[in-house]
C-alpha positions as CSV (number, residue, x, y, z in Angstrom):
1,X,-48.5,14.8,14.8
2,X,-46.0,13.2,12.4
3,X,-43.2,15.2,10.8
4,X,-42.4,15.2,7.1
5,X,-39.0,13.5,7.7
6,X,-40.3,10.8,10.1
7,X,-40.2,7.2,8.9
8,X,-37.4,5.2,7.2
9,X,-34.2,7.2,6.5
10,X,-32.9,7.3,3.0
11,X,-30.0,5.0,2.1
12,X,-26.5,6.4,2.1
13,X,-25.0,6.3,-1.4
14,X,-21.8,4.7,-0.1
15,X,-23.4,2.4,2.4
16,X,-24.3,2.9,6.0
17,X,-21.4,4.7,7.7
18,X,-22.6,3.6,11.2
19,X,-22.3,0.0,10.1
20,X,-18.8,0.7,8.7
21,X,-17.4,2.1,11.9
22,X,-19.0,-0.3,14.3
23,X,-18.3,-4.0,14.4
24,X,-21.1,-6.6,14.7
25,X,-22.4,-6.9,18.2
26,X,-22.0,-3.2,19.1
27,X,-25.3,-1.7,20.2
28,X,-25.2,2.0,20.4
29,X,-28.0,4.6,20.3
30,X,-28.4,6.6,17.2
31,X,-27.0,9.7,19.0
32,X,-23.9,7.9,20.0
33,X,-23.4,6.5,16.5
34,X,-23.7,9.9,15.0
35,X,-21.2,11.4,17.4
36,X,-18.7,8.6,16.8
37,X,-19.2,8.8,13.0
38,X,-18.7,12.6,13.0
39,X,-15.5,12.2,15.1
40,X,-13.9,9.5,12.9
41,X,-14.9,11.2,9.7
42,X,-13.3,14.4,10.9
43,X,-10.1,12.5,11.6
44,X,-10.2,11.0,8.1
45,X,-10.8,14.4,6.4
46,X,-7.9,16.0,8.2
47,X,-5.6,13.1,7.5
48,X,-6.3,13.5,3.8
49,X,-5.1,17.1,4.0
50,X,-1.8,15.8,5.4
51,X,-1.2,13.8,2.3
52,X,1.5,15.7,0.3
53,X,1.2,16.6,-3.4
54,X,4.8,15.6,-3.7
55,X,6.0,12.7,-1.6
56,X,9.3,14.4,-0.8
57,X,7.3,17.2,1.0
58,X,7.0,15.0,4.0
59,X,10.7,15.7,4.7
60,X,10.0,19.4,5.4
61,X,9.5,21.5,8.5
62,X,6.4,22.9,7.0
63,X,4.8,19.3,6.9
64,X,6.0,18.8,10.4
65,X,4.1,21.9,11.5
66,X,0.9,20.8,9.7
67,X,1.2,17.3,11.3
68,X,1.5,18.8,14.9
69,X,-1.4,21.1,14.1
70,X,-3.4,18.1,13.1
71,X,-2.6,16.4,16.5
72,X,-3.8,19.5,18.3
73,X,-7.0,19.5,16.4
74,X,-7.5,15.8,17.0
75,X,-7.1,16.3,20.8
76,X,-9.5,19.2,20.7
77,X,-12.0,17.1,18.8
78,X,-11.6,14.4,21.5
79,X,-12.3,16.9,24.2
80,X,-15.5,18.0,22.3
81,X,-16.6,14.4,22.0
82,X,-16.1,13.7,25.7
83,X,-18.4,16.8,26.4
84,X,-21.0,15.5,24.0
85,X,-21.0,12.1,25.7
86,X,-21.9,13.7,28.9
87,X,-20.0,11.1,30.7
88,X,-19.0,12.4,34.2
89,X,-15.7,11.4,35.6
90,X,-17.4,9.6,38.4
91,X,-18.7,7.2,35.8
92,X,-15.3,6.6,34.3
93,X,-13.7,3.2,34.8
94,X,-10.5,3.3,36.7
95,X,-8.8,1.6,33.7
96,X,-9.9,4.4,31.4
97,X,-8.5,7.0,33.7
98,X,-5.1,5.2,33.9
99,X,-5.0,4.9,30.1
100,X,-5.7,8.6,29.7
101,X,-3.3,9.8,32.4
102,X,-0.5,7.5,31.3
103,X,-0.8,8.5,27.7
104,X,-0.9,12.2,28.5
105,X,2.3,12.1,30.6
106,X,4.1,10.3,27.8
107,X,2.9,12.9,25.3
108,X,4.2,15.7,27.5
109,X,7.6,13.9,27.6
110,X,7.7,13.7,23.8
111,X,6.8,17.4,23.5
112,X,9.7,18.3,25.8
113,X,12.1,16.2,23.7
114,X,10.8,17.7,20.4
115,X,11.1,21.3,21.9
116,X,14.6,20.6,23.1
117,X,15.7,19.4,19.6
118,X,14.1,22.3,17.8
119,X,15.7,24.7,20.3
120,X,19.1,23.1,19.5
121,X,18.6,23.6,15.8
122,X,17.5,27.2,16.3
123,X,20.6,28.0,18.3
124,X,22.6,27.3,15.2
125,X,21.1,30.5,13.7
126,X,23.4,32.5,16.0
127,X,26.5,31.2,14.1
128,X,24.9,32.0,10.7
129,X,24.0,35.6,11.8
130,X,27.6,36.1,13.0
131,X,29.0,34.8,9.7
132,X,26.7,37.1,7.7
133,X,27.9,40.0,9.7
134,X,31.5,39.1,9.0
135,X,31.1,38.8,5.3
136,X,29.0,41.9,4.9
137,X,30.5,43.7,1.9
138,X,28.1,46.7,1.9
139,X,30.8,49.0,3.2
140,X,34.1,47.2,2.5
141,X,35.5,43.8,1.5
142,X,36.0,41.5,4.5
143,X,39.5,41.3,5.8
144,X,41.4,38.0,5.6
145,X,40.9,37.5,9.3
146,X,37.1,38.0,8.9
147,X,37.1,35.5,6.0
148,X,39.0,33.0,8.1
149,X,36.5,33.3,11.0
150,X,33.6,33.0,8.6
151,X,35.0,29.8,7.1
152,X,35.5,28.3,10.5
153,X,32.1,29.2,11.8
154,X,30.3,27.9,8.7
155,X,31.9,24.5,9.2
156,X,30.9,24.6,12.8
157,X,27.3,25.3,11.8
158,X,27.3,22.4,9.3
159,X,28.6,20.1,12.0
160,X,26.1,21.4,14.5
161,X,23.1,21.0,12.2
162,X,24.1,17.5,11.2
163,X,24.6,16.2,14.7
164,X,21.6,14.2,15.7
165,X,19.4,14.3,18.8
166,X,20.5,11.8,21.4
167,X,17.3,12.3,23.3
168,X,15.1,11.3,20.3
169,X,17.5,8.5,19.2
170,X,17.1,6.9,22.6
171,X,13.6,7.9,23.4
172,X,11.7,4.9,24.8
173,X,8.6,7.0,25.4
174,X,7.3,6.6,21.8
175,X,7.7,2.9,21.8
176,X,6.1,2.8,25.3
177,X,3.2,4.7,24.0
178,X,2.9,2.3,21.1
179,X,2.7,-0.5,23.6
180,X,-0.5,1.0,25.1
181,X,-2.4,0.8,21.8
182,X,-5.4,-1.4,21.9
183,X,-9.1,-1.4,22.4
184,X,-10.0,-2.5,26.0
185,X,-13.3,-4.4,26.5
186,X,-15.9,-2.0,27.7
187,X,-19.5,-2.7,28.7
188,X,-20.8,0.8,28.8
189,X,-22.0,2.2,25.4
190,X,-20.5,5.6,26.1
191,X,-17.3,3.9,27.2
192,X,-17.0,2.1,23.9
193,X,-17.3,5.3,22.0
194,X,-14.7,7.0,24.3
195,X,-12.2,4.1,24.0
196,X,-12.6,3.9,20.3
197,X,-12.0,7.6,19.8
198,X,-9.1,7.6,22.2
199,X,-7.6,4.7,20.3
200,X,-7.8,6.6,17.0
201,X,-6.1,9.7,18.4
202,X,-3.3,7.5,19.9
203,X,-2.6,5.8,16.6
204,X,-2.2,9.2,14.9
205,X,0.0,10.4,17.8
206,X,2.3,7.4,17.8
207,X,2.7,7.5,14.0
208,X,3.5,11.2,13.7
209,X,5.8,11.3,16.7
210,X,7.6,8.3,15.4
211,X,8.2,10.0,12.0
212,X,9.6,13.1,13.8
213,X,11.9,10.9,15.9
214,X,13.3,9.4,12.7
215,X,13.8,12.8,11.0
216,X,15.3,14.5,13.9
217,X,17.5,11.6,15.1
218,X,18.5,10.3,11.6
219,X,18.0,6.7,12.8
220,X,15.8,4.4,10.8
221,X,15.3,2.1,13.7
222,X,12.9,4.6,15.1
223,X,10.6,4.3,12.1
224,X,7.3,2.8,13.3
225,X,5.0,0.8,11.0
226,X,1.6,0.5,12.7
227,X,-0.7,-2.4,11.8
228,X,-4.3,-1.7,12.6
229,X,-6.0,-4.9,13.5
230,X,-9.4,-3.8,12.2
231,X,-10.5,-2.0,9.1
232,X,-13.8,-0.9,10.7
233,X,-12.4,2.6,11.5
234,X,-13.7,5.3,9.2
235,X,-10.1,6.8,9.1
236,X,-8.4,3.5,8.3
237,X,-8.0,4.0,4.6
238,X,-6.7,7.6,4.9
239,X,-4.3,6.6,7.6
240,X,-3.0,3.6,5.7
241,X,-2.4,5.7,2.6
242,X,-0.5,8.4,4.5
243,X,1.6,6.0,6.5
244,X,2.6,4.1,3.3
245,X,3.7,7.4,1.6
246,X,5.7,8.7,4.5
247,X,7.4,5.5,5.5
248,X,8.3,4.7,1.9
249,X,9.8,8.2,1.3
250,X,12.0,7.9,4.5
251,X,13.1,4.3,3.6
252,X,14.2,5.4,0.1
253,X,16.3,8.1,1.7
254,X,18.0,5.7,4.0
255,X,18.4,3.0,1.3
256,X,20.2,5.6,-0.9
257,X,22.7,6.2,1.8
258,X,21.4,9.7,2.7
259,X,20.7,10.8,6.2
260,X,17.1,12.0,6.6
261,X,17.2,15.8,6.9
262,X,14.6,18.5,6.5
263,X,14.6,20.1,3.0
264,X,14.8,23.6,4.6
265,X,17.9,22.7,6.5
266,X,19.5,21.0,3.4
267,X,18.9,24.2,1.4
268,X,20.7,26.4,4.0
269,X,23.5,23.8,4.2
270,X,24.0,24.0,0.5
271,X,24.2,27.8,0.7
272,X,26.7,27.6,3.6
273,X,28.9,25.1,1.7
274,X,28.8,27.4,-1.4
275,X,29.9,30.3,0.7
276,X,32.8,28.2,2.2
277,X,34.0,27.4,-1.3
278,X,33.8,31.0,-2.4
279,X,35.8,32.2,0.6
280,X,38.4,29.5,0.0
281,X,38.7,30.6,-3.6
282,X,39.1,34.3,-2.7
283,X,42.8,34.1,-1.9
284,X,45.9,31.9,-1.6
285,X,45.6,29.2,1.1
286,X,48.0,28.4,3.9
287,X,47.6,26.2,6.9
288,X,46.0,27.8,10.0
289,X,48.3,28.4,12.9
290,X,45.9,29.3,15.6
291,X,45.8,25.8,17.1
292,X,42.0,25.5,17.1
293,X,41.1,21.9,17.5
294,X,38.3,20.8,15.1
295,X,37.5,17.6,13.2
296,X,38.3,18.9,9.8
297,X,41.3,20.6,8.2
298,X,40.9,24.3,8.4
299,X,42.5,26.8,6.0
300,X,43.0,30.6,6.1
301,X,43.0,33.1,3.4
302,X,46.3,34.8,2.7
303,X,46.1,38.6,2.2
304,X,45.7,39.7,-1.4
305,X,43.6,42.0,-3.4
306,X,40.3,40.5,-4.4
307,X,38.8,40.9,-7.9
308,X,35.4,42.4,-8.7
309,X,34.2,38.9,-9.7
310,X,35.2,37.5,-6.4
311,X,33.4,40.3,-4.6
312,X,30.3,39.7,-6.7
313,X,30.4,35.9,-6.0
314,X,30.8,36.5,-2.3
315,X,27.9,38.9,-2.3
316,X,25.6,36.5,-4.1
317,X,26.5,33.6,-1.8
318,X,25.9,35.8,1.3
319,X,22.5,36.9,-0.1
320,X,21.5,33.3,-0.7
321,X,22.5,32.4,2.9
322,X,20.6,35.3,4.3
323,X,17.4,34.3,2.5
324,X,17.8,30.6,3.5
325,X,18.6,31.4,7.1
326,X,15.5,33.7,7.4
327,X,13.3,31.0,5.9
328,X,14.7,28.3,8.1
329,X,14.4,30.5,11.2
330,X,10.7,31.2,10.4
331,X,9.9,27.5,9.9
332,X,11.7,26.5,13.1
333,X,9.8,29.1,15.1
334,X,6.5,28.0,13.5
335,X,7.1,24.4,14.4
336,X,8.2,25.2,17.9
337,X,5.0,27.3,18.4
338,X,2.9,24.3,17.3
339,X,4.7,22.0,19.7
340,X,4.2,24.4,22.6
341,X,0.5,24.7,21.7
342,X,0.1,21.0,21.6
343,X,1.9,20.6,24.9
344,X,-0.6,23.2,26.4
345,X,-3.6,21.3,25.0
346,X,-2.5,18.0,26.5
347,X,-1.5,19.6,29.8
348,X,-4.8,21.4,30.2
349,X,-6.8,18.3,29.4
350,X,-4.8,16.3,31.9
351,X,-5.2,19.0,34.6
352,X,-9.0,19.2,33.9
353,X,-9.4,15.4,34.5
354,X,-7.4,15.5,37.7
355,X,-9.4,18.4,39.0
356,X,-12.6,16.7,38.1
357,X,-11.4,13.5,39.9
358,X,-10.8,15.6,43.1
359,X,-14.2,17.3,42.9
360,X,-15.8,13.9,42.4
361,X,-14.0,12.6,45.4
362,X,-15.1,15.5,47.5
363,X,-18.7,15.0,46.4
364,X,-18.7,11.3,47.3
365,X,-17.1,12.1,50.7
366,X,-19.9,14.7,51.3
367,X,-22.6,12.3,50.4
368,X,-21.1,9.5,52.6
369,X,-20.7,11.7,55.7
370,X,-23.5,14.2,55.3
371,X,-21.3,17.2,55.8
372,X,-22.7,20.6,56.0
373,X,-22.3,22.9,53.0
374,X,-19.7,24.9,54.8
375,X,-17.7,21.8,55.7
376,X,-17.9,20.6,52.1
377,X,-16.7,24.0,50.8
378,X,-13.8,23.9,53.2
379,X,-12.9,20.4,52.1
380,X,-13.1,21.3,48.4
381,X,-10.8,24.3,48.9
382,X,-8.2,22.1,50.5
383,X,-8.3,19.4,47.8
384,X,-9.0,21.3,44.5
385,X,-6.4,23.4,42.8
């Protein structure tokens, strides 16, 4: 008995998406084509959400958080696709396994480097909190000694926040991961879908991690421009648009002589500089005599009675710094959480593959030697985590 929807399918208004995402000579079943189309369309849709309304928004911690969240969703989608393919590990080509394991360990290294840098930036919050405690005028006006210490620690924070990550500046892992990009020749239909999906996720990963490396290290040489050899990917246009916007914004900052820095950090730095100037103007200056060795000329505030205007200016600058520090701390914590979540997703996927490989090896050994069920169970307990 025929169904009402049997027969020729209606034409897509924008053309056949399965023909768009698959080059000539690729013969996949309808189910595989639909799975691949759904996966690539999902990547394209999420990439479009990463496109900022204002191009300068890419230089923010909030955009960084969204980008890492996108990578986490992409890897979860890849995991879902692998389950839909029903491709057991025993059917995986050894080359596919090597590609997956090699890429995953590189990603774990990148996550560790990112987490280390975010932690370093977050440690600077301790200096800011100490300064805010010193200049608290809710009870009384800070003493000259407290103002001197505040001035010193604000400069230390500015130096700390502007120092760049050596790990990310000299991080060969990202370039190494880029070197693994490519579509290997695969005979299996399911293998073609798997390699194509894995390629798409790796392209997004290399691009986003490269952007973070530039922004956290302040080195333009880390900027990666990826050239996709084929336009058959459904996500190609969305990716090309995003890459052009992000890379152009970063290049403009470097060309203008400015070091790339997150907008949230720049805002707090402006507040810290403003407080420094206010402290310096709150009394007569004389050279410091405490022998502290720093890279800039420090000054101390000579004791004198402050005016109401100076107290008001000091209070306003302190309030601005408090608000900026809270916002910066929140964004750093949010990004760090996303990096940790992404690390966990990659690690769990890697461990799952390794455990499946061990189980597959045990099964093959059982089939080859005709072990009893008890012997097989014992062997599995020894090999499987």
